[in-house]
N, C-alpha and C positions, 0 to 999 in steps of 0.2 A: 574529523569530518562524519557529521553523520547528515541520513538522507531519512525525508517522510514518504514514504512510496506507496499511491496505490494497483493495487492488481484484478482485471477482473475476472473472475471466474470462467466457469464451461456453462453454469445456468442466469448470466450474465448477472449476476452480486459481485460485488465492488469489496473489498477487501483493502485496508487500512494499516500498517505497519510501520516499524523505523527498524533501518541495518546502518550498519559502516559502509560495507560493499553491494549496492544495485545487483549486480549481477551474480554473485554468488549465491543473495537471497536469494535472486528469482527461480536459481539453477534448484535451491533445496526445494521452494515451494512446489516447482514441477517433478523433484523425486518423490514426493511427497514427506519432505522431510522440515517443513513446515508446520504453522497450526493447525491442529485439531479443522477448524475452518476450512482452510484451505485441500488439507487433506481432502475433506468427506466431499467437497466440490470439484477439483481438479482447477486448475490455473491455466489463462487462456496467456494471455501476457500483463506485461507493467503500461496502467497508460498513463499513472501520472508518476513523478518525483519531484521533488523540493528539498535542496541542499538548507541544512541548519548549521549552527556554530558551534553546539554541544548537544549533548546527549538532552540536558531539559530541557530546552530549547525545542526541539524536537517531540520529546514528548508532549509538552502541551500543544504544538503544531497536530503534531495524531490526536490528541484529544477534541482538539477544535474541531479536525476533520469528522472526526467521528458522530458529533453531535448535527452536524449536519445531517439535511434530509437529501433522498436517493437524488433528487431534479435539482437541489443546491450541490449535491457533488459535479454530478454531470456539470452546471455551469463552469464550475474550476477547471473540471478538464480541459473545456474548450477553451481557456483563457488560457491556455500556457500552450 
């Protein structure tokens, strides 16, 4: 099982990624062991999580979310 997630960073920006374990991945990001983007901005919390059936589906959904503009991402957050 894979998950697509969105993190809110300390500067207010949003970061999208995939994982098999959301709690572990959030802890990694908070510890500075995540991607360069979150290391430099700091992670506040996970604001969105969505199950995917497999890695391929998760990667496709992640790419679709990354193509959204900020307003569309915020609307997505409100619908969950």
